KELUMVEX-146889 format. One record per residue: x, y, z of N, C-alpha, C, CB in turn. Coordinates in steps of 0.02 Angstrom, whole numbers, padded with zeros to 5 digits, always signed. Each point is the difference from the previous one (the first is absolute). Glycine has a CB too. Example, Ala and Ser with C-alpha at 12.3 -4.5 7.8 and 13.67 -1.06 7.14 Angstrom:
# KELUMVEX-146889
+00660-00284+00390-00045+00059+00000+00045+00060+00000-00095-00059+00062;+00077+00112-00098+00042+00059+00003-00039+00055+00037+00059-00032-00108;
***
This chain:
# KELUMVEX-146889
+00033-00065-00013-00030+00060+00018+00023+00076-00004-00034-00085+00060;+00105+00074-00050+00062+00049+00000+00023+00041-00060+00034-00079+00075;-00048+00141-00095+00002+00040-00049+00060+00012-00035-00083+00038+00055;+00109-00042-00113+00084+00000-00001+00002+00045-00053+00044-00122+00038;-00105+00144-00043+00010+00080-00055-00003+00054+00028-00051-00036-00083;+00044+00029+00123+00038+00055+00059+00028-00005+00065-00067+00047-00048;+00129-00003+00040+00036-00010+00074-00016+00042+00036+00084-00041-00030;-00136+00088+00016-00017+00062+00051-00056-00033+00061+00013+00106-00113;-00012-00155+00083-00077-00001+00067-00041-00063-00039-00032+00164+00042;-00032-00170+00004-00027-00056-00011-00059+00059-00062+00028-00111+00146;-00049+00040-00213-00040+00010-00036-00079+00010+00039+00091-00062-00084;-00130+00118+00029-00069+00008+00015-00053-00040+00013+00035+00064-00047;-00004-00126+00027-00056-00058+00004+00029-00021+00052-00042-00037-00111;+00106+00006+00137-00010-00030+00056+00018+00044+00058+00016-00102-00059;-00013+00156+00056-00017+00069+00055-00073-00019+00025+00072+00109-00069;-00112-00116+00010-00086-00030+00040-00015-00050-00018-00055+00084+00006;+00106-00129+00000-00017-00066+00020-00054-00036+00024+00084+00026+00008;-00081+00013+00076-00071-00018+00030-00060-00001-00012+00049+00022+00047;-00047+00038-00084-00074+00026-00055-00015-00044-00047+00023+00113-00001;+00021-00145-00030-00008-00047-00058-00012-00068+00043+00084+00067-00100;-00068-00068+00141-00006-00073+00053-00069-00012+00036+00125+00016+00032;-00148+00069-00027-00081+00002+00034-00038-00020-00047+00005+00091+00073;-00027-00047-00133-00012-00021-00057-00005-00065-00042+00034+00091+00023;+00014-00125-00011+00002-00081-00014-00027-00030+00034+00080-00005-00034;-00067+00019+00112-00054-00023+00033-00073-00013+00008+00080+00029+00019;-00096+00034-00039-00072+00012-00020-00034-00036-00043+00025+00090+00020;+00026-00081-00107-00020-00021-00034-00034-00098+00002+00078+00125-00036;-00025-00174+00068+00006-00030+00026-00059-00027+00035+00100+00045-00017;-00108+00008+00073-00054-00036+00028-00068+00007-00030+00064+00009+00095;-00054+00054-00141-00078-00003-00038-00002-00055-00051-00018+00128+00006;+00079-00163-00032-00006-00046-00035-00024-00065+00030+00076+00063-00057;-00056-00082+00144-00016-00051+00020-00073-00008+00009+00107-00001+00039;-00140+00065-00031-00060-00008+00027-00052+00009-00064+00042+00044+00124;+00002-00005-00160-00080-00005-00062+00002-00061-00035-00006+00126-00039;+00088-00129+00002+00018-00051-00060+00033-00052+00028+00012+00081-00086;-00040-00113+00146+00044-00060+00042+00010-00056-00053-00054+00020+00127;+00025-00019-00171+00009-00059-00071+00074-00002-00014-00117+00030-00070;+00172+00047+00066+00060+00020-00012+00047-00049+00063-00046+00138-00058;+00052-00101+00111+00022-00045+00050-00018-00067-00007-00002+00086+00066;-00039-00119-00079-00027-00090+00023+00029-00008-00063-00128-00027+00078;+00148+00040-00131+00019-00028-00060+00068+00002+00005-00093+00030-00065;+00143+00018+00100+00051+00003-00003+00048-00063+00043-00045+00126-00030;-00001-00126+00094+00018-00025+00054+00009-00097-00029-00073+00124+00093;+00036-00140-00145+00018-00059-00042+00080-00025-00008-00106+00044-00062;+00131+00016+00060+00062-00009-00036+00066+00001+00059-00060+00064-00119;+00084-00130+00146+00021+00002+00042+00042-00058+00000-00080+00071+00040;+00159-00070-00009+00014-00061-00022+00055-00014+00083-00015+00013-00179;+00017-00053+00213+00017-00007+00076-00023+00068+00032+00107-00083-00018;-00165+00084+00018-00024+00053+00033+00009+00057-00004-00002-00060+00045;+00046+00071-00102+00017+00053-00034-00010+00032-00050+00044-00033+00045;-00086+00107-00047-00051+00031-00058+00067+00022-00045-00131+00057+00075;+00093-00095-00144+00069+00011-00057-00026+00083-00020+00027-00155-00071;-00079+00168+00071-00002+00068-00024+00030+00054+00046-00100-00037-00060;+00092+00046+00128+00040+00002+00062+00074-00003-00027-00093-00059+00079;+00127+00017-00074+00058-00017-00053+00025+00023-00047-00030-00062+00021;-00010+00077-00072+00033+00029-00052+00023+00089+00015-00076-00101-00078;-00004+00107+00115+00013+00089+00035+00063+00012+00020-00104+00008+00054;+00120-00071+00010+00065+00011+00034+00047+00025-00034-00022-00077+00058;+00030+00021-00117+00072-00013-00054+00006+00061-00016-00009-00111-00056;-00055+00152+00025+00001+00057-00017+00038+00066+00052-00107-00062-00066;+00087+00037+00125+00033+00064+00021+00071-00008+00045-00125+00048-00002;+00130-00094-00001+00070-00029+00031+00028+00001-00057-00023-00074+00096;+00044+00050-00145+00039-00012-00060+00030+00039-00019-00054-00053-00027;+00029+00152+00032+00026+00060-00016+00060+00003+00039-00105+00052-00028;+00082-00054+00095+00045+00025+00064+00068-00055-00004-00120+00047+00091;+00115-00109-00104+00043-00042+00009+00050+00021-00064-00082-00094+00069;+00072+00116-00123+00038+00037-00054+00050+00047+00031-00098-00007-00079;+00061+00051+00138+00057+00064+00020+00043-00022+00046-00073+00090-00013;+00092-00160+00032+00038-00009+00031+00063-00026-00004-00085+00010+00029;+00134+00030-00015+00069-00015-00030+00025-00043+00028+00019+00089-00031;-00023-00158+00036+00046-00039+00060+00077-00010-00015-00106-00070+00028;+00135+00117-00078+00076-00001+00002+00017+00045+00050+00019-00027-00117;-00073+00084+00139+00029+00036+00050+00034-00037+00081-00092+00086-00069;+00048-00137+00091+00026-00051+00048+00056+00004+00018-00058-00060-00035;+00110+00057-00017+00076-00012+00006+00041+00052+00032-00013-00062-00097;-00027+00119+00100+00015+00075+00036-00011-00004+00078-00045+00068-00109;+00002-00096+00114-00037-00017+00092+00040+00010+00044-00063-00086-00019;+00143+00061+00008+00061+00000+00062+00028+00096-00010+00061-00175-00017;-00086+00211-00032+00024+00070-00003-00004+00053+00081-00048-00019-00145;-00019-00031+00182-00055+00060+00046-00044-00048+00014+00000+00122-00056;+00015-00171+00092-00073-00039+00011-00032+00016+00043+00029-00078-00032;-00015+00133+00077-00051+00007+00086-00072+00019-00032+00104+00067+00104;-00111-00048-00155-00059+00019-00026-00030-00068-00034+00042+00131-00016;-00020-00172-00016-00032-00077-00015-00011-00035+00070+00067-00018-00119;-00013+00030+00182-00033-00050+00044-00059+00029+00065+00124-00069-00030;-00127+00154+00000-00061+00011+00035-00056-00024-00029+00046+00087+00041;-00047-00086-00113-00060-00001-00056-00014-00080+00028+00039+00095-00130;-00010-00135+00127-00006-00081+00016-00012-00022+00058+00065-00015-00070;-00054+00070+00147-00018-00015+00054-00064+00006+00002+00093+00022+00038;-00106+00036-00041-00075+00051-00005-00073-00036-00043+00097+00118-00009;-00041-00140-00031-00056-00046-00078-00015-00071+00049+00083+00038-00160;-00035-00074+00165+00005-00086+00023-00020-00002+00061+00094-00038-00061;-00059+00087+00116+00008-00023+00066-00051+00030+00050+00120-00016-00030;-00154+00067-00002-00032+00047+00040-00087+00017-00032+00140+00053+00033;-00114-00061-00095-00097+00028-00022-00044-00028+00007+00017+00038-00070;+00009-00129+00043-00070-00035-00005-00031-00020+00060+00035-00040-00099;+00019+00060+00161-00041-00021+00074-00023+00051+00024+00062-00082+00033;-00041+00138-00062-00045+00081+00055-00060-00003-00059+00122+00119+00064;-00117-00139-00121-00060+00011-00026-00051-00066+00037+00060+00067-00125;-00046-00108+00127-00033-00065+00025-00031+00026+00092+00107-00103-00093;-00043+00130+00109-00026+00021+00081-00046+00056-00001+00109-00031+00052;-00096+00094-00069-00071+00040-00024-00048-00006-00036+00052+00047+00014;-00074-00088-00040-00061-00051-00052-00021-00009+00051+00034-00065-00102;+00005+00014+00164-00049-00038+00041-00015+00034+00046+00031-00093-00022;-00002+00146+00038-00016+00025+00050-00084+00051-00013+00152-00013+00033;-00156+00062-00092-00054+00015-00030-00038-00034-00004+00040+00050-00038;-00053-00110-00012-00052-00048-00018-00038-00046+00041+00062+00011-00079;+00004-00031+00121-00041-00017+00068+00001+00019+00069+00003-00072-00060;+00018+00120+00074-00031+00029+00045-00028+00075+00000+00065-00086+00042;-00027+00113-00071-00018+00087-00013-00075-00020-00028+00137+00073-00045;-00150-00092-00017-00053-00010-00062-00047-00062+00027+00090+00040-00109;-00099-00064+00154-00013-00074+00023-00069+00004+00013+00112-00032+00053;-00158+00075-00030-00073+00035-00029-00012+00008-00067+00000+00061+00088;+00049-00057-00113-00037+00023-00085+00037-00070-00051+00005+00179+00011;+00029-00219-00009+00025-00047-00031-00022-00074+00031+00091+00088-00032;-00098-00140-00002+00004-00059+00038+00070-00010+00004-00107-00048-00032;+00116-00020+00071+00050-00033-00004+00010-00012-00077-00017-00045+00120;-00021-00001-00128+00023-00023-00075+00016+00032-00060-00055-00066+00038;+00037+00118-00011+00000+00061-00070+00079+00051+00022-00179+00021-00017;+00175-00014+00078+00073+00002+00024+00060-00042-00012-00063+00040+00070;+00059-00091-00081+00042-00042+00000+00018-00002-00073-00040-00057+00104;-00018+00073-00165+00008-00004-00055+00058+00093-00039-00146-00112+00016;+00111+00134+00025+00050+00082-00010+00069+00007+00036-00113+00067+00000;+00101-00089+00064+00072-00026+00006+00056-00047-00030-00059+00028+00071;+00040-00083-00124+00027-00026-00050+00009+00044-00054-00039-00095+00038;-00007+00146-00051+00031+00036-00044+00050+00047+00009-00088-00023-00035;+00089+00048+00096+00047+00068+00029+00072-00047+00004-00105+00090+00093;+00092-00158-00089+00080-00039+00006+00011-00001-00070-00003-00086+00108;-00032+00085-00150+00018-00018-00074+00041+00063-00027-00112-00077-00023;+00105+00138+00037+00019+00069+00010+00059+00004+00013-00089+00029+00033;+00089-00024+00039+00063-00017+00041+00031-00037-00008-00031+00028+00056;+00045-00097-00099+00050-00012-00010+00035+00010-00082-00039-00067+00109;+00019+00117-00153-00005+00013-00053+00031+00075+00004-00098-00090-00026;+00160+00091+00026+00044+00071-00008-00010+00017-00064+00094-00019+00078;-00121+00099-00082-00005+00021-00052+00067-00006-00064-00087+00067+00085;+00053-00088-00150+00066-00011-00070-00009+00040-00019+00016-00088-00041;-00107+00123+00016+00012+00035-00066-00011+00093+00028-00060-00128-00099;+00013+00144+00133-00008+00081+00018+00058+00016+00030-00118+00005+00021;+00177-00034+00006+00031+00023+00037+00056+00054-00063-00028-00118+00114;+00032+00083-00152+00023+00035-00060-00025+00096+00003-00016-00145-00073;-00032+00134+00077-00051+00068-00030+00008+00044+00080-00119-00073-00110;+00110+00035+00170+00014+00049+00058+00104+00007+00007-00151-00054+00080;+00170+00017-00106+00084+00019+00011+00008+00062-00048+00055-00134+00021;-00087+00143-00074+00005+00050-00048-00037+00063+00040+00002-00088-00114;-00052+00077+00149-00018+00059+00023+00039+00008+00056-00106-00002-00045;+00161-00012+00070+00022+00002+00063+00074+00018-00017-00087-00085+00059;+00101+00075-00130+00064+00023-00025+00051-00078+00023-00026+00166+00023;-00006-00191-00016+00054-00068+00020+00036-00028-00042-00066-00032+00065;+00120+00002-00054+00063-00026-00027-00025-00059-00045+00080+00035+00106;-00107+00001-00180-00027-00063-00034+00040-00075-00007-00052+00097-00060;+00104-00083+00049+00043-00077+00002+00000-00031+00077+00093+00044-00103;-00074-00020+00145-00029-00038+00068-00061-00042+00007+00047+00088+00040;-00103-00038-00080-00049-00015+00024-00043-00064-00055+00012+00135+00068;+00020-00146-00120+00020-00039-00041+00022-00081+00031+00030+00121-00061;+00033-00112+00095+00006-00047+00048-00030-00040+00061+00062+00057-00048;-00087+00006+00069-00077-00010+00059-00053-00049-00033+00000+00135+00045;+00002-00113-00088-00069-00044-00035+00021-00052-00043-00072+00097-00005;+00127-00105-00015+00041-00051-00024-00015-00065+00053+00097+00092-00054;-00060-00080+00109+00027-00055+00045-00085-00004+00033+00166+00030+00030;-00208+00002-00028-00065-00014+00035-00026-00048-00032-00023+00101+00037;+00017-00108-00106-00041-00025-00047+00037-00074+00009-00037+00115-00087;+00120-00108+00105+00026-00081-00001-00019-00023+00086+00126+00015-00107;-00140+00029+00159-00013-00027+00045-00078-00022+00016+00107+00056+00021;-00132-00017-00063-00067-00018+00006-00038-00071-00043+00006+00136+00023;+00048-00171-00074-00005-00070-00002+00027-00054+00052-00001+00041-00105;+00046-00027+00147+00015-00040+00075-00043+00021+00045+00114-00011-00009;-00155+00073+00021-00008+00010+00083-00073+00024-00019+00134+00042+00071;-00162-00024-00115-00092+00001-00013-00052-00040+00040+00033+00012-00113;-00003-00113+00070-00029-00029+00032-00010-00027+00067+00013+00007-00090;+00052-00018+00126-00005-00025+00064-00020+00063+00045+00088-00098-00025;-00099+00151+00010-00010+00056+00056-00068+00012-00016+00117+00059+00014;-00148-00061-00058-00077-00025-00009-00007-00047+00016-00024+00045-00070;+00041-00096+00077-00012-00068+00017-00017+00009+00091+00095-00063-00116;-00033+00083+00135-00002+00010+00069-00039+00056+00059+00097-00053-00055;-00118+00097+00001-00064+00066+00027-00060-00025-00006+00051+00099-00041;-00070-00135-00032-00065-00042-00008-00015-00036+00065+00021-00020-00124;+00029-00038+00117+00007-00043+00048-00008+00015+00072+00061-00037-00081;-00053+00091+00101+00007+00047+00085-00080-00004-00016+00132+00110+00030;-00140-00065-00082-00079+00001-00023-00057-00037+00021+00052+00024-00080;-00023-00085+00060-00035-00061-00009-00044+00003-00080-00009-00012+00149;+00026+00039-00159-00001-00022-00092+00032-00030-00027-00025+00068-00020;-00006-00127-00003+00023-00048-00053+00020+00019-00067-00068-00063+00057;+00133+00053-00077+00040+00022-00048+00021-00072-00049+00044+00112+00088;-00077-00142-00138+00033-00044-00017+00079+00033-00035-00128-00074-00009;+00166+00029+00019+00065+00006-00027+00001+00025-00068+00032-00086+00069;-00070+00043-00111+00022-00022-00077-00035+00056-00027+00009-00138-00009;-00070+00157+00059+00005+00076-00061+00005+00046+00028-00062-00024-00077;+00112+00053+00135+00029+00048+00001+00076-00004-00028-00085+00024+00086;+00121-00075-00098+00044-00019-00054-00007+00028-00048+00008-00084+00032;-00071+00045-00079-00030+00029-00054-00004+00056-00029-00036-00063+00032;+00001+00111+00044-00015+00072-00024+00093+00023-00003-00156+00033+00074;+00162-00035-00031+00097+00046-00002+00013-00030-00075+00076-00011+00157;-00075-00036-00182+00028-00021-00042-00038+00026-00071+00045-00093+00087;-00097+00086-00086-00044+00033-00073+00005+00080+00028-00112-00115-00041;+00122+00147+00096+00002+00082-00007+00053+00031+00031-00112+00004+00000;+00173-00047+00009+00058+00023+00019+00058-00018-00068-00043-00016+00144;+00041-00042-00129+00071-00060-00050-00024+00018-00047+00034-00115+00046;-00098+00094-00079-00002-00004-00072+00021+00081-00041-00104-00108+00023;+00046+00146+00001+00023+00081-00004+00062+00023-00007-00078+00013+00061;+00124-00032+00007+00075+00024-00003+00036-00036-00028-00003+00047+00083;-00002-00108-00125+00046-00016-00027-00013+00018-00079+00025-00083+00099;-00091+00073-00110-00031+00054-00060+00048+00065-00008-00133-00034+00031;+00123+00081+00023+00034+00063-00012+00062+00000-00013-00067+00038+00057;+00111-00071-00020+00081-00005-00003+00009-00035-00064+00031-00007+00130;-00046-00037-00139-00001-00033-00084-00019+00058-00040-00046-00126+00023;-00017+00150-00027-00005+00064-00058+00033+00045+00003-00086-00010-00010;+00123+00050+00083+00046+00053-00002+00051-00007-00024-00036+00030+00071;+00066-00094-00054+00078-00036-00053-00022+00001-00059+00052-00089+00068;-00083+00064-00082-00019-00017-00098-00005+00062-00039-00083-00103+00019;+00038+00149+00002-00003+00065-00029+00069+00046+00012-00133-00011+00019;+00163+00009+00031+00065+00053+00018+00042-00029-00052-00002+00027+00137;+00006-00101-00125+00048-00028-00069+00009+00005-00055-00006-00047+00040;-00072+00066-00072-00029+00010-00064+00013+00047-00018-00069-00050+00010;+00069+00096+00042-00028+00077-00017+00018+00043+00036-00084-00032-00037;+00139+00020+00092+00016+00039+00039-00039+00016+00066+00046+00028-00100;+00002+00020+00155-00057+00019+00058-00029+00072-00007+00062-00077+00085;-00028+00112-00141-00040+00057-00017-00068+00006-00032+00102+00025-00002;-00119-00082-00062-00060-00017-00009-00039-00040+00054+00041+00009-00109;-00027-00044+00149-00034-00063+00040-00020+00078+00053+00086-00167-00013;-00069+00216+00049-00032+00044+00031-00033+00034-00013+00052-00012+00035;-00022+00053-00090-00037+00063-00047-00057-00036-00065+00135+00088+00017;-00133-00143-00027-00026+00007-00051-00059-00096+00006+00133+00115-00073;-00102-00152+00099-00042-00069+00039-00037+00025+00038+00076-00080+00005;-00048+00088+00064-00040+00018+00061-00051+00036+00022+00077-00017+00006;-00088+00067-00053-00044+00062-00010-00065-00060-00038+00109+00141-00025;-00103-00188-00009-00063-00015-00034-00045-00025+00043+00050-00020-00096;-00023-00022+00188-00029-00020+00020-00008+00057+00049+00021-00113-00042;-00023+00163+00047-00020+00036+00043-00087-00002+00014+00116+00063-00032;-00137-00042+00090-00067-00010+00002-00036-00088+00000+00015+00131-00063;+00023-00158+00027-00006-00095+00013-00011-00006+00061+00080-00048-00077;-00039+00066+00132-00015-00033+00061-00041+00013+00051+00085-00019-00025;-00107+00121+00012-00062+00016+00029-00067-00032-00021+00060+00097+00014;-00051-00096-00095-00048-00008-00016-00035-00088+00012+00044+00118-00073;+00000-00165+00079-00011-00053+00011-00043-00015+00097+00120-00014-00119;-00063+00082+00154-00037-00002+00064-00061+00012+00019+00084+00017+00013;-00111+00046-00061-00061+00015-00007-00052-00027-00036+00054+00072+00023;-00031-00127-00073-00059-00047-00004-00002-00063+00044-00004+00041-00111;+00054-00057+00149-00011-00055+00060-00051+00015+00030+00102-00022+00023;-00091+00095+00004-00053+00048+00065-00078-00021-00036+00094+00140+00035;-00090-00141-00096-00066+00010-00016-00042-00068-00010+00041+00110-00053;+00017-00164+00044-00015-00056+00000-00024-00030+00071+00075+00003-00099;-00024+00018+00145-00003-00021+00053-00045+00035+00055+00103-00040-00041;-00114+00104+00015-00060+00011+00037-00073-00012-00017+00074+00068+00028;-00077-00099-00094-00057-00021-00043-00017-00082+00060+00048+00066-00169;-00002-00093+00190-00019-00058+00054-00006+00022+00080+00066-00081-00082;-00040+00164+00089-00014+00016+00063-00044+00025+00021+00076+00000+00000;-00124+00044-00030-00037+00031-00023-00064-00006+00074+00053-00021-00153;-00070-00039+00154-00063-00012+00053+00037+00014+00065-00075-00099-00065;+00133+00059+00095+00047+00019+00063+00007+00071-00012+00071-00111+00017;-00037+00143-00058+00009+00076+00026-00097+00043+00028+00144+00009-00119;-00170-00004+00041-00069+00023+00021-00027-00010+00067-00018-00017-00106;+00030-00063+00127-00038-00017+00062+00049+00031+00077-00059-00126-00080;+00128+00126+00052+00059+00024+00060+00034+00053-00025+00024-00107+00046;-00049+00176-00081+00045+00052-00014+00050+00024+00057-00089+00030-00079;+00051-00014+00161+00050-00008+00048+00081-00037+00000-00117+00008+00042;+00092-00061-00087+00065-00039+00015+00044+00037-00031-00039-00110+00007;+00031+00144-00064+00076+00030-00066+00006+00032+00065-00013+00029-00163;-00002+00005+00225+00030+00034+00017+00040-00006+00073-00075+00045-00085;+00052-00118+00115+00028-00012+00040+00088-00045-00005-00141+00020+00033;+00114-00045-00113+00059-00027-00013+00056+00026-00003-00058-00050-00038;+00045+00136-00001+00045+00034-00013+00025+00021+00036-00032+00009-00063;-00010+00010+00129+00059+00026+00059+00066-00030+00036-00099+00040+00019;+00091-00118-00024+00043-00033+00007+00080+00004-00036-00113-00049+00026;+00080+00025-00097+00045+00035-00063+00060+00040+00022-00106+00013-00065;+00046+00065+00067+00046+00058+00008+00023+00013+00048-00039+00036-00061;+00022-00044+00128+00057-00008+00051+00059-00040-00026-00084+00004+00090;+00071-00052-00121+00087-00055-00011+00035+00037-00021-00023-00104-00035;-00015+00137-00019+00050+00035-00056+00027+00058+00028-00064-00036-00098;+00039+00072+00145+00039+00058+00045+00063-00048+00025-00116+00087+00051;+00086-00123-00026+00037-00017+00079+00068-00029-00061-00124-00054+00137;+00116-00013-00170+00060-00010-00037+00053+00048-00024-00071-00074-00024;+00018+00124-00025+00057+00047-00013+00018+00038+00042-00024-00001-00089;-00002+00022+00154+00059+00035+00047+00047-00029+00043-00072+00069-00001;+00058-00141-00002+00037-00047+00029+00085-00005-00045-00136-00068+00041;+00128+00068-00114+00040-00012-00054+00031+00067-00016-00070-00098-00040;+00038+00157+00044+00034+00070+00014+00033+00025+00054-00073+00018-00058;+00045-00044+00105+00043+00035+00074+00067-00066-00008-00132+00061+00115;+00126-00102-00151+00060-00058+00021+00070+00027-00036-00093-00116+00001;+00050+00149-00077+00054+00026-00052+00021+00061+00021-00045-00054-00092;+00007+00090+00129+00028+00072+00032+00066-00031+00067-00154+00087-00021;+00132-00135+00058+00040-00023+00056+00068-00017-00028-00102-00045+00065;+00096+00014-00136+00072-00036-00027+00019+00048-00054-00026-00134+00021;-00008+00197-00028+00053+00060-00021-00006-00022-00069+00094+00024+00105;-00153-00053-00158+00014-00011-00062-00034+00069-00023+00007-00141-00007;+00003+00156-00050-00010+00058-00055-00062+00018+00006+00074-00036-00082;-00097+00076+00061-00090-00005-00010-00031-00047-00065-00001+00135+00047;+00055-00123-00098-00011-00037-00070-00005-00082+00016+00076+00099-00071;-00036-00107+00120-00020-00083+00029-00055+00001+00043+00116-00041+00003;-00124+00089+00042-00028-00037+00062-00073+00019-00020+00103+00008+00103;-00140+00030-00148-00057+00018-00014-00043-00065-00036+00052+00127-00004;-00004-00152-00046-00044-00048-00033+00020-00055+00039-00012+00045-00119;+00048-00071+00155+00001-00058+00069-00080+00004+00034+00149+00026+00040;-00160+00053-00011-00060-00008+00013-00053-00022-00021+00044+00051+00029;-00045-00019-00104-00043-00010-00056-00016-00074+00013+00050+00092-00087;-00012-00125+00054+00006-00089-00009-00032-00026+00059+00115-00010-00062;-00102+00034+00124-00022-00031+00057-00085+00003+00016+00125+00029+00040;-00150+00045-00071-00052+00015+00007-00049-00017-00040+00052+00063+00046;-00042-00073-00098-00044-00018-00076+00027-00077+00020+00005+00121-00120;-00076-00154+00073+00001-00049-00017-00018-00034-00063-00001+00022+00099;+00026-00082-00125+00009-00041-00053-00086-00032-00020+00148-00030+00045;-00189+00097-00050-00064-00034+00002-00032-00036-00046-00006+00069+00058;+00037-00053-00115-00013-00038-00063-00004-00089+00029+00077+00107-00091;-00011-00097+00112+00003-00110+00027-00044+00010+00058+00148-00061-00018;-00152+00106+00050-00051-00029+00076-00051-00008-00009+00039+00046+00069;-00086-00003-00157-00066-00008+00009-00001-00066-00059-00048+00143+00047;+00092-00153-00094-00005-00077-00022+00018-00049+00038+00016+00035-00091;+00023-00048+00130+00008-00040+00053-00079-00022+00050+00135+00065-00007;-00166+00012+00024-00052-00028+00039-00056-00021-00045+00033+00070+00097;-00030-00077-00163-00053-00004-00031+00004-00081-00018-00008+00135-00040;+00084-00150+00025+00015-00084-00009-00026-00040+00072+00123+00023-00084;-00105+00001+00139+00001-00010+00067-00087-00007+00016+00131+00073+00025;-00160-00022-00034-00054+00003+00048-00086+00004-00066+00107+00085+00127;-00072-00066-00182-00041+00015-00066-00013+00067+00008-00056-00109-00020;+00004+00130-00041-00004+00079-00031-00045+00025+00056+00005-00013-00144;-00044-00030+00160-00043+00048+00049-00009-00004+00089-00063-00008-00116;+00128-00013+00128+00041+00011+00059-00012+00018+00050+00048+00010-00054;-00053+00020+00100+00034+00052+00050+00051+00006+00013-00063-00006+00037;+00119-00042-00057+00062+00019-00006+00034+00061-00053-00009-00119+00041;-00018+00084-00108-00008+00040-00051-00021+00059+00006-00011-00082-00043;-00048+00102+00053-00015+00063+00029+00056+00032+00037-00111-00039+00006;+00123+00024+00041+00064+00030+00049+00044+00020-00040-00006-00068+00092;+00055+00043-00132+00053+00003-00047-00032+00037-00034+00060-00095+00002;-00118+00114-00032-00032+00056-00041+00009+00073+00026-00084-00086-00030;+00052+00082+00105+00009+00070+00030+00067+00018+00004-00094-00011+00064;+00151-00044-00057+00072+00035+00006+00038+00036-00066+00012-00093+00090;-00068+00071-00158+00009+00050-00066-00031+00067+00009-00004-00099-00077;-00060+00092+00097-00016+00053+00016+00033+00060+00053-00081-00078-00042;+00090+00068+00094+00059+00034+00043+00044+00019-00035-00010-00056+00084;+00063-00004-00114+00067+00025+00011+00022+00062-00028+00020-00107+00008;-00055+00130-00083+00048+00046-00032-00018+00078+00038+00004-00079-00131;-00065+00110+00167-00014+00032+00030+00046+00003+00076-00106-00013-00082;+00107-00034+00113+00049+00006+00050+00073+00002-00017-00082-00052+00059;+00107+00023-00126+00048-00004-00016+00060+00073-00010-00079-00108-00037;+00014+00150-00019+00011+00061-00018-00006+00045+00076-00047-00027-00137;+00023+00012+00181+00019+00056+00081+00058-00017+00016-00105+00006+00063;+00122-00089-00057+00083+00002+00017+00043+00008-00047-00017-00066+00076;+00013+00083-00143+00049+00015-00038+00013+00100+00017-00040-00129-00102;-00015+00157+00140-00007+00077-00002+00024-00014+00082-00114+00059-00106;+00101-00092+00148+00028-00002+00067+00099-00013-00017-00146-00064+00065;+00147+00013-00097+00080-00021-00007+00038+00079-00041-00030-00169-00025;-00005+00197-00037+00023+00063-00011+00010+00059+00043-00043-00043-00081;+00001+00056+00138+00007+00044+00031+00054-00015+00067-00119+00032-00057;+00150-00092+00057+00026-00012+00051+00087-00022-00027-00137-00033+00065;+00131+00051-00116+00074-00031-00034+00066+00020+00018-00060-00006-00090;+00034+00062+00128+00059+00041+00042+00030-00046+00060-00063+00121-00024;+00022-00171+00048+00029-00045+00038+00053-00041-00010-00087+00010+00023;+00118-00028-00074+00047-00042-00025+00034+00041-00053-00064-00105+00029;+00125+00071-00023+00051+00029-00029-00011+00011-00081+00070-00052+00098;-00051+00086-00122+00008+00000-00064+00041-00049-00047-00022+00102+00041;+00005-00117-00094+00044-00048-00027+00057+00055-00042-00103-00117-00010;+00153+00067-00018+00069+00043-00004-00012+00031-00078+00095-00086+00087;-00154+00059-00129+00021+00018-00063-00079-00005-00006+00139-00043-00042;-00157+00072-00013-00069+00024-00024-00039-00093-00031+00056+00171-00051;-00117-00183+00060-00018-00075-00010-00051+00016-00055+00018-00061+00126;+00001+00105-00157-00025-00003-00094+00019-00058-00030+00018+00118-00026;-00053-00149-00013+00030-00050-00039+00043+00005-00029-00068-00028-00004;+00093+00091-00036+00054-00017-00023+00061+00002+00033-00058+00024-00077;+00057-00002+00129+00045+00000+00054+00029-00042+00051-00046+00074-00025;-00011-00129+00016+00006-00072+00061+00060-00011-00003-00100-00067-00011;+00129+00057-00053+00094-00030+00023+00025+00021+00040+00035-00012-00081;-00036+00077+00087+00036+00036+00050+00000-00004+00083-00017+00060-00097;-00073-00084+00094+00005-00015+00072+00027-00042+00038-00067+00037-00020;+00086-00047+00095+00068-00034+00033-00047-00050+00021+00100+00092+00046;-00169-00111-00059-00038-00042+00040-00015-00064-00053-00055+00106+00084;+00051-00066-00127-00018-00072-00062+00011+00018-00064-00095-00046+00058;+00131+00032-00086+00025+00043-00092-00038-00023-00035+00116+00009-00010;-00130+00028-00029-00037-00025-00079+00002-00089-00031+00046+00139-00035;-00067-00179+00035+00034-00052-00039+00001+00012-00062-00025-00072+00070;+00105+00049-00092-00001+00011-00072-00008-00048-00041+00057+00074+00019;-00112-00071-00082-00031-00063-00030+00056+00013-00077-00164-00008+00065;
***
């Protein structure tokens, strides 16, 4: 969903993504209520409890992201690994567990008079899926808006993608097991293979092949722009589909959208300030500290939604909870970008400019030579 056409900030379409999400929610609810034959027909296309139409839309969303990740940058990790250590610790040793704790507290204790224990359990499952999937896409936008070091952000994203392959399943299995939610290993593994491994491998191969034949300049300036908007379009179409299944649940329980959003919002701010505060204590420069905080605060909600649908179904409360994560993320992250930029003076300045044509001069990570 990141927009590479502009290095100055977020596009108009992405800036108001939450508005489009709301419109898609409304469209989906109307379809589910007045044209129920459409979701009924689409629900017939399943394999191993995974919706084929949903899988196609997930690939449309994720594949362009994966092509933008330059895994060659990983070899420069040793230049200054402190920012990476911070990202890894926050994303994998803190974030999933604080999400579980905060969501459990609100869903089972604070909101116990509004949500049944059964619904709370499934909403918690959706929150866990969000918490176990750190952002790999929109973080490029947040990094740009905070004048982050783009090469370092690439390494943070690339290593997160690799960690997801080995850490996502065990963490989700552990936390959902604690929540008394039975999750079949085969469905969870298949979900990660379908929605991470395959598009990741496809993105890597496409990137290598196109650069080899046409060069890096063609790939970045001509090839990638062809996919601009594909991720967002896939997301919005999937939301229409998702909410066509969720319509009755939402109409019967509109308050639940707000109740789910509250712990997700608190978690977002909490994780951001943990990472951002730790970066300040570690004396990291702002152009590394800000993206580190953004990665921890935001979620790979495309993966979370896909796995929720695969595990629990299109019309499940868990899928609804992950969708609320989509709805809340953009406005919350824009506010955190504002906070970061207002507090940039808390951090030491980088030794050199972080503009793309001067990355190679940075003492933190040189621009890869291709």
